[in-house]
C-alpha positions as CSV (number, residue, x, y, z in Angstrom):
1,X,-38.0,-25.8,25.6
2,X,-37.3,-29.0,23.8
3,X,-39.5,-28.2,20.8
4,X,-38.0,-24.5,20.5
5,X,-34.5,-25.6,19.9
6,X,-35.0,-27.5,16.6
7,X,-36.8,-24.4,15.5
8,X,-34.1,-22.1,16.6
9,X,-31.2,-24.3,14.8
10,X,-33.6,-24.4,11.7
11,X,-33.8,-20.6,11.6
12,X,-30.1,-20.4,12.4
13,X,-29.0,-22.6,9.5
14,X,-31.9,-21.8,7.0
15,X,-29.3,-20.2,4.6
16,X,-26.5,-22.8,4.9
17,X,-24.8,-23.4,1.5
18,X,-24.1,-26.6,0.0
19,X,-20.7,-25.4,-1.2
20,X,-18.6,-23.7,1.4
21,X,-16.0,-22.4,-1.2
22,X,-18.7,-20.7,-3.1
23,X,-20.3,-19.0,-0.2
24,X,-20.9,-15.2,-0.8
25,X,-22.3,-13.9,2.3
26,X,-25.2,-11.5,2.5
27,X,-24.4,-10.4,-1.1
28,X,-24.7,-13.7,-2.7
29,X,-27.7,-14.2,-5.0
30,X,-30.0,-17.4,-4.8
31,X,-28.3,-20.4,-6.6
32,X,-31.1,-20.5,-9.1
33,X,-30.8,-16.8,-9.9
34,X,-27.9,-15.2,-11.9
35,X,-26.1,-12.5,-9.8
36,X,-27.0,-9.1,-10.8
37,X,-23.9,-6.8,-11.5
38,X,-23.4,-3.2,-11.3
39,X,-21.7,-0.4,-12.7
40,X,-18.1,0.3,-11.2
41,X,-19.2,3.9,-9.6
42,X,-22.2,2.2,-8.0
43,X,-20.1,-0.4,-6.4
44,X,-17.4,2.6,-5.5
45,X,-20.1,3.6,-3.2
46,X,-20.5,0.4,-1.4
47,X,-16.7,0.2,-0.6
48,X,-17.0,4.1,-0.1
49,X,-19.2,3.6,2.9
50,X,-16.2,2.2,4.7
51,X,-13.5,4.5,2.9
52,X,-15.2,7.9,2.9
53,X,-16.9,7.4,6.3
54,X,-13.5,8.0,7.8
55,X,-14.0,11.6,7.3
56,X,-16.0,11.6,10.3
57,X,-13.0,10.9,12.2
58,X,-9.7,11.1,10.4
59,X,-9.4,15.1,10.6
60,X,-9.6,15.0,14.4
61,X,-7.3,12.1,14.8
62,X,-4.9,13.9,12.4
63,X,-5.0,17.1,14.8
64,X,-4.5,15.0,17.9
65,X,-1.3,13.1,16.3
66,X,0.2,16.0,14.4
67,X,-1.0,19.2,15.7
68,X,-0.6,22.0,13.6
69,X,1.3,20.1,11.1
70,X,-1.9,18.0,10.4
71,X,-2.1,19.5,6.9
72,X,1.2,18.6,6.0
73,X,1.2,15.0,7.8
74,X,-1.9,14.5,5.5
75,X,0.0,15.3,2.5
76,X,2.3,12.7,3.3
77,X,-0.3,10.4,3.7
78,X,-2.2,11.2,0.3
79,X,1.5,10.8,-1.5
80,X,1.5,7.3,0.0
81,X,-2.0,6.9,-1.0
82,X,-1.7,7.8,-4.5
83,X,2.0,6.8,-5.1
84,X,1.8,3.5,-3.1
85,X,-1.2,1.9,-1.9
86,X,-3.1,2.7,-5.3
87,X,-0.5,1.2,-7.6
88,X,-0.3,-1.7,-5.4
89,X,-4.2,-2.6,-5.3
90,X,-4.4,-1.7,-8.9
91,X,-2.2,-4.8,-9.4
92,X,-3.9,-6.7,-6.8
93,X,-7.2,-6.3,-8.8
94,X,-5.8,-7.7,-11.9
95,X,-4.3,-10.6,-10.3
96,X,-7.3,-11.5,-8.1
97,X,-10.3,-10.4,-10.0
98,X,-12.7,-12.9,-8.4
99,X,-12.1,-10.9,-5.2
100,X,-9.9,-12.9,-3.5
101,X,-7.4,-10.1,-2.6
102,X,-3.7,-10.1,-1.5
103,X,-4.3,-12.9,1.0
104,X,-4.9,-15.3,-2.0
105,X,-1.9,-14.0,-3.9
106,X,0.5,-14.8,-0.9
107,X,-1.5,-18.4,-0.2
108,X,-0.4,-19.2,-3.8
109,X,3.1,-18.3,-3.1
110,X,3.6,-20.3,0.1
111,X,3.3,-24.0,-0.3
112,X,1.4,-26.5,2.1
113,X,1.1,-26.0,5.8
114,X,3.1,-22.9,5.7
115,X,0.7,-21.2,3.3
116,X,-2.3,-22.3,5.4
117,X,-0.8,-20.8,8.7
118,X,0.1,-17.7,7.2
119,X,-3.2,-17.2,5.7
120,X,-4.6,-17.9,9.2
121,X,-2.4,-15.0,10.6
122,X,-3.5,-12.6,7.7
123,X,-7.0,-13.6,8.3
124,X,-6.6,-12.5,12.0
125,X,-5.4,-9.0,10.8
126,X,-8.4,-9.0,8.5
127,X,-10.8,-9.7,11.2
128,X,-9.0,-6.9,13.0
129,X,-9.6,-4.4,10.3
130,X,-13.2,-5.5,9.9
131,X,-14.2,-5.7,13.6
132,X,-12.6,-2.8,14.4
133,X,-14.2,-1.0,11.5
134,X,-17.8,-1.9,13.0
135,X,-16.9,-0.8,16.8
136,X,-15.1,2.5,15.7
137,X,-17.8,3.6,13.4
138,X,-20.5,2.8,15.9
139,X,-18.6,4.5,18.7
140,X,-18.1,7.5,16.3
141,X,-21.8,7.4,15.3
142,X,-22.4,7.7,19.1
143,X,-20.4,10.6,19.6
144,X,-22.5,12.3,16.8
145,X,-25.7,11.4,18.5
146,X,-24.6,12.5,22.3
147,X,-22.8,15.6,20.9
148,X,-25.9,16.9,18.9
149,X,-27.6,19.8,20.5
150,X,-30.9,18.4,19.9
151,X,-29.9,15.1,21.6
152,X,-32.2,14.2,24.6
153,X,-30.5,14.9,27.9
154,X,-30.5,11.4,29.1
155,X,-28.0,10.4,26.5
156,X,-25.4,12.7,27.8
157,X,-22.2,10.7,28.3
158,X,-24.0,7.4,27.0
159,X,-21.4,6.7,24.3
160,X,-21.1,3.1,25.4
161,X,-25.2,2.6,25.4
162,X,-25.6,4.1,21.9
163,X,-22.7,2.3,20.5
164,X,-24.1,-1.0,22.0
165,X,-27.6,0.0,20.4
166,X,-25.8,0.8,16.9
167,X,-24.2,-2.9,17.0
168,X,-27.4,-4.4,18.0
169,X,-29.2,-3.0,15.2
170,X,-26.4,-3.8,12.9
171,X,-26.8,-7.5,13.8
172,X,-30.6,-7.4,13.9
173,X,-30.4,-6.4,9.9
174,X,-28.1,-9.3,9.1
175,X,-30.3,-11.7,11.0
176,X,-33.4,-10.6,9.3
177,X,-31.5,-10.6,5.9
178,X,-29.4,-8.2,3.8
179,X,-29.9,-8.9,0.2
180,X,-29.4,-5.5,-1.4
181,X,-26.9,-2.8,-0.3
182,X,-25.8,-1.1,-3.4
183,X,-28.8,1.1,-3.9
184,X,-28.6,2.2,0.1
185,X,-24.5,2.9,-0.5
186,X,-25.1,5.1,-3.5
187,X,-27.5,7.0,-1.6
188,X,-25.6,7.3,1.6
189,X,-22.4,8.2,-0.1
190,X,-23.9,10.8,-2.2
191,X,-25.6,12.6,0.5
192,X,-22.5,12.4,2.7
193,X,-20.0,13.8,0.3
194,X,-22.4,16.4,-0.8
195,X,-23.0,17.7,3.0
196,X,-19.3,17.4,3.3
197,X,-18.6,19.7,0.2
198,X,-21.1,22.3,1.8
199,X,-19.2,22.3,5.0
200,X,-15.7,22.7,3.1
201,X,-17.0,25.6,1.1
202,X,-18.5,27.2,4.2
203,X,-15.1,26.9,6.0
204,X,-13.2,28.3,3.3
205,X,-15.8,31.1,3.1
206,X,-15.3,31.7,6.7
207,X,-11.4,32.0,6.1
208,X,-11.9,34.4,3.3
209,X,-13.7,36.8,5.6
210,X,-11.5,36.1,8.5
211,X,-8.1,35.6,7.1
212,X,-6.4,36.2,10.6
213,X,-7.1,32.4,11.5
214,X,-4.7,31.5,8.7
215,X,-2.0,33.9,10.1
216,X,-2.4,32.3,13.6
217,X,-2.1,28.9,12.2
218,X,1.3,29.9,10.3
219,X,2.5,31.6,13.3
220,X,2.1,28.5,15.7
221,X,3.7,26.6,13.0
222,X,6.9,28.5,12.9
223,X,6.9,28.9,16.5
224,X,6.6,25.3,17.2
225,X,8.8,24.0,14.4
226,X,11.8,26.4,13.5
227,X,12.3,25.2,9.8
228,X,10.7,23.6,6.8
229,X,13.1,20.6,7.0
230,X,12.2,20.3,10.6
231,X,8.2,20.4,9.5
232,X,8.8,17.8,6.8
233,X,10.8,15.6,9.3
234,X,8.3,15.5,11.9
235,X,5.2,15.0,9.4
236,X,7.1,12.0,8.1
237,X,7.6,10.6,11.7
238,X,4.0,11.2,12.8
239,X,2.4,10.0,9.4
240,X,1.9,6.3,10.8
241,X,-0.6,7.7,13.4
242,X,-2.7,8.7,10.5
243,X,-2.8,5.6,8.7
244,X,-6.6,5.2,9.3
245,X,-6.8,7.2,6.1
246,X,-5.5,4.0,4.0
247,X,-8.6,2.1,4.9
248,X,-10.9,0.9,2.1
249,X,-8.3,-0.8,-0.5
250,X,-8.8,-4.2,0.6
251,X,-12.6,-3.9,0.7
252,X,-12.4,-2.3,-2.9
253,X,-10.8,-5.5,-4.1
254,X,-13.3,-7.9,-2.1
255,X,-16.3,-6.1,-4.0
256,X,-14.9,-6.7,-7.5
257,X,-17.2,-9.7,-8.2
258,X,-20.2,-7.2,-8.2
259,X,-18.7,-5.3,-11.1
260,X,-20.3,-5.5,-14.6
261,X,-17.7,-6.4,-17.0
262,X,-17.6,-6.5,-20.7
263,X,-19.7,-8.9,-22.8
264,X,-16.4,-10.6,-24.0
265,X,-15.1,-11.0,-20.1
266,X,-14.2,-15.0,-19.5
267,X,-13.6,-16.5,-16.0
268,X,-9.9,-16.7,-16.7
269,X,-9.7,-13.0,-18.3
270,X,-12.3,-10.6,-17.1
271,X,-10.8,-7.6,-18.6
272,X,-13.9,-5.5,-18.2
273,X,-14.1,-6.1,-14.6
274,X,-10.3,-5.5,-13.9
275,X,-11.0,-2.1,-15.7
276,X,-13.9,-1.3,-13.6
277,X,-12.1,-2.3,-10.4
278,X,-9.3,0.1,-11.4
279,X,-11.6,3.1,-12.1
280,X,-13.3,2.3,-8.7
281,X,-9.8,2.3,-6.8
282,X,-8.4,5.4,-8.7
283,X,-11.7,7.3,-8.4
284,X,-12.2,6.7,-4.5
285,X,-8.6,7.5,-3.9
286,X,-8.7,10.7,-5.5
287,X,-12.0,11.7,-4.0
288,X,-10.8,10.7,-0.7
289,X,-7.4,12.6,-1.1
290,X,-8.7,15.8,-1.9
291,X,-11.2,15.6,1.2
292,X,-8.4,14.8,3.5
293,X,-6.2,17.6,2.4
294,X,-8.8,20.5,2.5
295,X,-10.4,18.9,5.8
296,X,-7.2,18.6,7.5
297,X,-6.3,22.1,6.8
298,X,-9.9,23.5,7.8
299,X,-10.1,21.8,11.0
300,X,-6.7,22.9,12.5
301,X,-7.1,26.3,11.4
302,X,-11.0,26.8,12.4
303,X,-11.2,24.5,15.5
304,X,-9.5,25.5,18.9
305,X,-7.1,22.8,19.9
306,X,-8.6,22.1,23.2
307,X,-11.8,20.8,21.5
308,X,-10.0,17.8,19.8
309,X,-9.1,16.4,23.2
310,X,-11.1,13.6,24.7
311,X,-14.5,15.4,26.1
312,X,-14.0,18.4,23.5
313,X,-16.9,19.2,21.0
314,X,-14.7,18.3,18.2
315,X,-13.1,14.8,19.6
316,X,-14.3,12.3,16.9
317,X,-16.4,14.6,15.1
318,X,-14.5,17.5,13.7
319,X,-16.4,18.3,10.4
320,X,-19.5,18.2,12.4
321,X,-18.4,20.6,14.8
322,X,-17.6,23.0,11.9
323,X,-21.0,22.1,10.2
324,X,-22.9,23.4,13.6
325,X,-20.4,26.4,14.0
326,X,-20.7,27.8,10.6
327,X,-24.0,26.6,9.2
328,X,-26.1,26.4,12.2
329,X,-27.8,23.5,14.1
330,X,-30.3,22.4,11.7
331,X,-27.9,21.8,9.0
332,X,-25.5,20.6,11.8
333,X,-28.0,18.0,12.7
334,X,-28.8,16.9,9.3
335,X,-24.8,16.7,9.0
336,X,-24.9,14.6,12.1
337,X,-27.9,12.1,11.0
338,X,-26.0,11.7,7.5
339,X,-22.5,10.8,9.2
340,X,-24.3,8.4,11.8
341,X,-25.9,6.5,8.7
342,X,-22.7,6.1,6.6
343,X,-20.8,5.2,9.7
344,X,-23.5,2.4,10.7
345,X,-23.5,1.3,7.2
346,X,-19.8,1.2,7.2
347,X,-20.2,-1.2,9.8
348,X,-22.3,-2.9,7.6
349,X,-19.9,-3.2,4.9
350,X,-17.4,-4.5,7.2
351,X,-19.9,-7.2,8.4
352,X,-20.5,-8.2,4.9
353,X,-16.7,-8.3,4.5
354,X,-16.2,-10.8,7.2
355,X,-19.2,-12.8,6.0
356,X,-17.6,-13.1,2.5
357,X,-13.9,-13.7,3.9
358,X,-14.4,-16.3,6.5
359,X,-16.6,-19.1,4.6
360,X,-14.2,-18.2,1.6
361,X,-11.2,-20.0,3.5
362,X,-11.8,-21.7,6.5
363,X,-14.3,-24.2,5.0
364,X,-12.1,-25.0,2.3
365,X,-9.2,-25.4,4.7
366,X,-11.4,-27.7,6.8
367,X,-10.7,-25.2,9.7
368,X,-14.5,-23.9,10.5
369,X,-17.3,-25.9,11.9
370,X,-20.2,-27.1,9.7
371,X,-22.3,-24.1,10.8
372,X,-19.8,-21.5,9.5
373,X,-21.5,-21.9,6.3
374,X,-24.4,-20.0,7.2
375,X,-24.6,-16.4,7.7
376,X,-27.0,-16.2,11.2
377,X,-24.6,-18.0,13.5
378,X,-21.8,-16.1,12.1
379,X,-23.7,-12.6,12.4
380,X,-24.0,-13.7,16.3
381,X,-20.4,-14.7,16.6
382,X,-19.0,-11.4,15.1
383,X,-21.8,-9.3,17.0
384,X,-20.6,-10.8,20.4
385,X,-16.9,-10.0,19.6
386,X,-17.9,-6.3,18.6
387,X,-19.5,-5.9,21.9
388,X,-16.5,-7.1,24.0
389,X,-14.1,-4.8,22.0
390,X,-16.6,-1.8,22.5
391,X,-16.6,-2.9,26.2
392,X,-12.7,-3.1,26.1
393,X,-12.2,0.3,24.5
394,X,-14.9,2.0,26.5
395,X,-16.6,3.0,23.3
396,X,-13.6,5.4,22.6
397,X,-12.8,6.4,19.1
398,X,-9.3,7.5,19.9
399,X,-8.5,4.3,21.8
400,X,-9.4,2.0,18.8
401,X,-7.3,3.9,16.3
402,X,-3.9,1.8,16.9
403,X,-5.9,-1.6,16.3
404,X,-7.5,-0.5,13.3
405,X,-4.3,1.3,12.1
406,X,-2.5,-2.1,12.6
407,X,-5.2,-4.4,10.6
408,X,-5.3,-2.0,7.7
409,X,-1.4,-1.7,7.6
410,X,-0.7,-5.4,7.9
411,X,-3.1,-6.0,5.0
412,X,-1.7,-3.4,2.9
413,X,1.9,-4.5,3.5
414,X,1.0,-7.9,2.6
415,X,-0.4,-6.7,-0.5
416,X,2.7,-4.5,-1.5
417,X,4.8,-7.7,-0.8
418,X,2.5,-9.9,-2.8
419,X,2.9,-7.6,-5.8
420,X,6.6,-7.2,-5.3
421,X,7.0,-10.9,-5.4
422,X,4.6,-11.1,-8.6
423,X,6.5,-8.5,-10.5
424,X,9.7,-10.2,-9.5
425,X,8.7,-13.6,-10.9
426,X,7.5,-11.8,-14.1
427,X,11.1,-10.2,-14.4
428,X,9.6,-6.8,-14.5
429,X,12.6,-5.4,-12.9
430,X,11.6,-1.6,-12.5
431,X,8.0,-2.4,-11.2
432,X,9.7,-5.0,-8.6
433,X,12.0,-2.3,-7.2
434,X,9.2,0.3,-7.1
435,X,6.9,-2.3,-5.3
436,X,9.7,-3.4,-3.0
437,X,10.2,0.4,-1.9
438,X,6.5,0.9,-1.3
439,X,6.6,-2.4,0.7
440,X,9.5,-1.3,2.9
441,X,7.6,2.3,3.6
442,X,4.4,0.2,4.7
443,X,6.6,-2.2,6.6
444,X,8.3,0.8,8.4
445,X,4.8,2.1,8.9
446,X,3.6,-0.8,10.7
447,X,6.3,-1.3,12.9
448,X,6.3,2.2,14.1
449,X,2.8,1.8,14.6
450,X,3.0,-1.6,16.7
451,X,6.0,-0.1,18.7
452,X,4.1,3.4,19.6
453,X,0.7,2.0,20.2
454,X,1.2,-1.7,21.1
455,X,-2.5,-2.4,22.1
456,X,-3.0,-2.5,18.3
457,X,-1.2,-5.5,17.7
458,X,-2.4,-7.2,21.0
459,X,-6.1,-7.1,19.9
460,X,-4.7,-8.5,16.5
461,X,-2.8,-11.3,18.4
462,X,-6.1,-12.3,20.3
463,X,-7.7,-12.5,16.9
464,X,-4.9,-14.6,15.4
465,X,-5.0,-16.9,18.4
466,X,-8.5,-17.4,18.5
467,X,-8.5,-18.2,14.5
468,X,-5.6,-20.6,15.1
469,X,-7.1,-22.6,17.8
470,X,-10.7,-22.6,16.3
471,X,-9.3,-23.4,13.1
472,X,-7.2,-26.7,14.2
473,X,-9.8,-27.5,16.6
474,X,-12.4,-27.9,13.7
475,X,-9.6,-29.6,11.4
476,X,-9.1,-32.3,13.9
477,X,-13.1,-32.8,14.7
478,X,-13.6,-32.9,10.8
479,X,-10.6,-35.2,10.1
480,X,-12.9,-38.2,9.9
481,X,-15.1,-36.9,7.1
482,X,-14.7,-38.4,3.5
483,X,-13.0,-35.2,2.2
484,X,-13.5,-36.0,-1.6
485,X,-15.6,-33.4,-3.5
486,X,-15.8,-35.8,-6.5
487,X,-14.4,-39.3,-7.7
488,X,-13.9,-39.9,-11.2
489,X,-11.7,-42.7,-13.3
490,X,-9.9,-42.9,-16.4
491,X,-10.7,-45.6,-18.9
492,X,-8.3,-48.3,-17.6
493,X,-9.3,-47.8,-14.1
494,X,-13.1,-47.8,-15.0
495,X,-12.1,-51.1,-16.9
496,X,-10.6,-52.8,-14.0
497,X,-13.5,-52.1,-11.6
498,X,-16.0,-53.3,-14.1
499,X,-14.1,-56.5,-14.6
500,X,-13.5,-56.9,-10.9
501,X,-17.2,-56.4,-10.3
502,X,-17.9,-59.5,-12.1
503,X,-17.1,-61.4,-8.9
504,X,-16.1,-60.3,-5.4
505,X,-14.3,-56.8,-5.6
506,X,-11.1,-57.4,-3.3
507,X,-9.0,-54.3,-3.1
508,X,-5.4,-54.5,-1.4
509,X,-3.7,-51.2,-0.2
510,X,-0.2,-50.7,-1.2
511,X,2.5,-48.6,-0.4
512,X,3.4,-45.9,-3.2
513,X,7.3,-46.3,-2.6
514,X,7.4,-50.1,-3.5
515,X,6.5,-50.4,-7.0
516,X,8.6,-53.0,-8.4
517,X,6.7,-55.9,-10.1
518,X,8.2,-58.0,-7.2
519,X,6.7,-56.0,-4.7
520,X,3.2,-56.6,-6.1
521,X,3.9,-60.1,-6.5
522,X,5.1,-60.5,-2.7
523,X,1.9,-58.4,-1.4
524,X,-0.4,-60.3,-3.5
525,X,1.0,-63.5,-1.8
526,X,1.0,-62.1,1.5
527,X,-2.6,-61.2,1.6
528,X,-3.8,-64.1,0.1
529,X,-2.3,-66.1,2.7
530,X,-2.8,-63.8,5.9
531,X,-6.3,-62.6,4.5
532,X,-7.7,-66.1,3.0
533,X,-8.2,-64.3,-0.4
534,X,-9.4,-67.5,-2.7
535,X,-6.5,-67.9,-5.5
536,X,-9.2,-67.4,-8.7
537,X,-10.2,-64.1,-7.2
538,X,-8.5,-61.2,-9.0
539,X,-6.8,-58.3,-6.9
540,X,-6.8,-54.5,-7.5
541,X,-4.1,-52.9,-5.8
542,X,-4.6,-49.2,-4.5
543,X,-2.2,-46.7,-4.0
544,X,-2.7,-43.1,-2.8
545,X,0.0,-40.5,-3.2
546,X,0.1,-37.5,-0.7
547,X,0.4,-34.3,-2.8
548,X,-0.5,-31.8,-0.4
549,X,-1.6,-32.8,3.0
550,X,-2.7,-29.3,4.1
551,X,-5.6,-29.6,1.7
552,X,-8.7,-30.8,3.3
553,X,-11.0,-31.6,0.3
554,X,-10.0,-32.6,-3.0
555,X,-11.3,-33.9,-6.4
556,X,-10.2,-37.7,-6.8
557,X,-9.2,-38.6,-10.1
558,X,-8.4,-42.6,-10.2
559,X,-6.0,-43.8,-12.7
560,X,-5.2,-47.3,-13.7
561,X,-2.2,-48.9,-15.0
562,X,-0.9,-52.7,-15.4
563,X,2.1,-54.1,-14.3
564,X,2.6,-57.7,-15.6
565,X,-0.5,-59.6,-14.4
566,X,-1.1,-56.9,-11.7
567,X,-3.8,-54.3,-11.9
568,X,-3.2,-51.0,-10.0
569,X,-5.4,-48.2,-9.1
570,X,-3.5,-44.9,-8.1
571,X,-4.7,-41.5,-7.1
572,X,-3.1,-38.3,-5.9
573,X,-5.1,-36.8,-2.6
574,X,-4.4,-35.1,0.5
575,X,-4.9,-38.0,3.1
576,X,-4.9,-41.6,2.5
577,X,-7.6,-43.1,4.6
578,X,-10.2,-40.8,3.8
579,X,-9.4,-41.1,0.1
580,X,-9.3,-45.0,0.3
581,X,-12.9,-44.5,2.1
582,X,-14.5,-42.4,-0.5
583,X,-13.1,-44.6,-3.5
584,X,-14.7,-47.7,-1.8
585,X,-18.1,-45.9,-1.2
586,X,-17.8,-44.7,-5.0
587,X,-17.2,-48.1,-6.2
588,X,-20.0,-49.7,-4.4
589,X,-22.5,-47.1,-5.6
590,X,-21.1,-47.5,-9.2
591,X,-21.2,-51.2,-9.2
592,X,-23.9,-52.3,-6.7
593,X,-21.3,-54.7,-5.1
594,X,-19.8,-54.1,-1.7
595,X,-15.8,-54.1,-2.0
596,X,-13.5,-55.7,0.4
597,X,-10.6,-53.9,1.4
598,X,-7.1,-55.2,2.7
599,X,-4.7,-53.6,5.3
600,X,-1.5,-54.6,7.1
601,X,-1.1,-52.9,10.5
602,X,0.9,-49.7,10.8
603,X,3.9,-50.3,12.9
604,X,5.0,-47.7,15.6
605,X,3.3,-45.7,18.4
606,X,-0.7,-45.4,17.7
607,X,-0.6,-42.0,19.1
608,X,2.1,-40.8,16.8
609,X,0.5,-42.4,13.9
610,X,-2.7,-40.6,14.8
611,X,-0.8,-37.4,14.7
612,X,0.8,-38.1,11.6
613,X,-2.7,-38.8,10.0
614,X,-4.1,-35.6,11.1
615,X,-1.5,-33.4,10.0
616,X,0.3,-35.4,7.0
617,X,-2.5,-37.4,5.9
618,X,-1.1,-40.7,6.8
619,X,-0.4,-43.2,9.7
620,X,-3.0,-45.5,11.3
621,X,-4.5,-46.1,7.8
622,X,-6.4,-49.1,8.8
623,X,-8.4,-48.1,11.6
624,X,-9.0,-44.7,10.5
625,X,-10.4,-45.9,7.0
626,X,-12.8,-48.2,9.1
627,X,-13.9,-45.1,11.1
628,X,-14.6,-42.7,8.2
629,X,-16.7,-45.6,6.5
630,X,-18.5,-46.0,9.9
631,X,-19.4,-42.4,9.9
632,X,-20.2,-42.1,6.1
633,X,-22.2,-45.3,5.9
634,X,-24.3,-45.9,9.2
635,X,-25.9,-49.1,7.6
636,X,-23.5,-51.9,8.2
637,X,-25.1,-54.1,5.5
638,X,-23.9,-51.4,3.0
639,X,-20.5,-50.6,4.2
640,X,-17.6,-51.8,2.5
641,X,-15.6,-54.7,4.4
642,X,-12.4,-54.1,6.0
643,X,-10.0,-56.8,6.6
644,X,-6.5,-56.0,8.7
645,X,-3.7,-58.9,8.4
């Protein structure tokens, strides 16, 4: 067992990345290879396995939520999709062309710790969206397996077992390696949409040959809802229950880096990529809107109402019911297989989204363990969570709808708010008003969804709490790292260090708030007396200015300045002790000399000072600097000398 443990660890961490912020999840190319790009319509299929796969369950959910008003409520959904979500995400694509999405836009608007915590909360909702996509899609795929007339009898009622098998297969694929997805996605989406088109044509052909079904529907419509105004009002009220049909927009932005741009594209202005992303978003929204309208009509007209209920043959599989009913069990089975495949691959798309999203933010904030830079440990974590969610909801598609809708709606609302603020800051008055109206509608929809089905926000709250706890625990555990991406110097600082290296390098830390000439003279005299620094030895003062303590790792640019006879090095960073340690080690490596650093003890309660260090980057500077150096350099002979007076 002792021998196998290192092998397992090596296998789990085999693909760990050196640069956490550059982690691209399972779709990343090896560092030595140039990342392959694809036409926008191919990338549309990658996000489409999530977006289009909702046709597997959305018509049934709409029928359960709105009854005979399902087509009208779906029209409201389509109107908000094309006039609300689509314009919002076209703007998001333009302002986050590297796939960061609305989360990054809002993170830039909120400063320091407030922004970091807000991002963590949004990541909780994003995790809800992606995890529930995996579990709901697998549960719906299981429903298509179990309800198929050719399915073995022992699978009857075994939705939970089949769902867990699909999730296990999903995890196994990612553990083995998932390097190419575009080609599979194109094939699955093309086949799935073609089969759905056949089902739609068959449905309308049946209506044409038996028009009484439409008459029955219109009579039920007028009998249950007296006036057109009442129908419109009720459709608006039940619309939030149909919000699952809005999924896919955030994923559409996340896959932007996969799109081929123009030869003239630059990192700061990838116009071709943005144009391709907008085509992707618009085309997918139009295709999905068309299918949602016609399928909501066909299913409510052609399927008896009891079949939509739990245990009914159309529950979670309304279009599959029509495929078997009007095209035979042979075609219906082909349709089931296609639906199962795209639903399973929608889970793969969601898993890939998580593997791209989590390493993009948490390691950069210092809020993820070191192993979070590797794919396989994250796959195991997400798969375990998915199993727990499946057990909690008993593999029910209907029961998971609220949690899924909550995650989707919060992300879309945050995107609408982000573009509203962006338009306002750019003094685009009409656009800011329009986006504000869209934001209000999505906010209303989110609030209604939460109040009507609070289990959705309860699940999201669990994700948020888990992310916050793990993030801050990780931040505390990694607080004693060097936290410097690089250390560079301007010409003056470089000259000061080269001059000091001719003898013993003695660096005295100095408070940035005391920069008068007399302050430097007094500090030099005190340190020479207390620390017995010889008078002939020159002193370099080092000042660290905290700009944003919520940042974790920073690029240090050390500047030099002369104040009378005093030479000062100064730098902006996120934490004083870690910065001092990083600069000392860099000076040692550059000059070959072991520097000495001199501190004064910090006044105040040591526990309070330690907390100040953890959250505002200052406090117990001397002992923390020494601890950072001890962890960074295990060889005592090569470790910079720390003096405290």
